[in-house]
N, C-alpha and C positions, 0 to 999 in steps of 0.2 A: 463877504461871498464875491462881490463883484471885483474886488481888489485881487483877490486869489485868482480869479479866472482871467483878468488883464495881466497879471504876472505870470501865468502859465502861457498865454499867448506870446507875449514878450520873449520869454525864455525859447519858446519854439522858433520864433522869427530869428533871434540870435543864433541859435543852434544851426537853422537852414542856411543864414548868411556864412557862417563859419565853414560848413559843408561846401558850399558853393565856392568860396575864396581859397580853400585849400585844393580843390581840384577832386574831391571824392564824387561830387556830383556836378555833371556838365547839363546845363540847359540849352537846347538847340532849338530855334524857331524853324519850322518847315515851310515850304513856298505857299502851302494852303492856309498859313497861319496858326496850325497847330504846333503844340510845344513836345518836344520828345526829351526825355530825360535819360542820360546814360550815367550808370554809376561804375565806378571802378572795382575790380575783384579784390577781396581781403584775404589774405591767406591767415590762418590761425594754428599755431603749433607750438612745440616745445623744442628746444635746443639745449645741448649740454655745454655749459661754459664753466670756466674756473672763476670764482666771485669771492670775495672776503665777505665771510659772515660772523658776526658777533657769537663767541662760545660762552656758555654759562658752566661753570663747574661748581660741583659741591664737595664739600670736606667736612668731616666730623670734627666738632670742636666741643670743648666742656666750657659752657657758659652757665650765668645764672639765669633761671627763668622763674616766672611767678608761679606759685603753687596755691592751692587751696585744699584745707584740711578740715575735717570734723573731730571734736572731741568726743569720744564716745562715752557717756556717764551712764550708770546703770538707772538712777531714777529721772533722769532729764527726759521731760516729754512735752 
């Protein structure tokens, strides 16, 4: 339980360092000693682009497949 908590705290610290180092979050200290946090705007959307995608095609072929059958005898029970 303690290991999980420490791992979670370490992960949050690494994420915070990554966000500050990439400029997504800016930390500024004001003259009165308080800290202000500025974040950049993130735009989310879709665009239409031409990309190569794999295509799966199906075709009908005659192949041997396993089958299960029962013999129907009159007195077999």
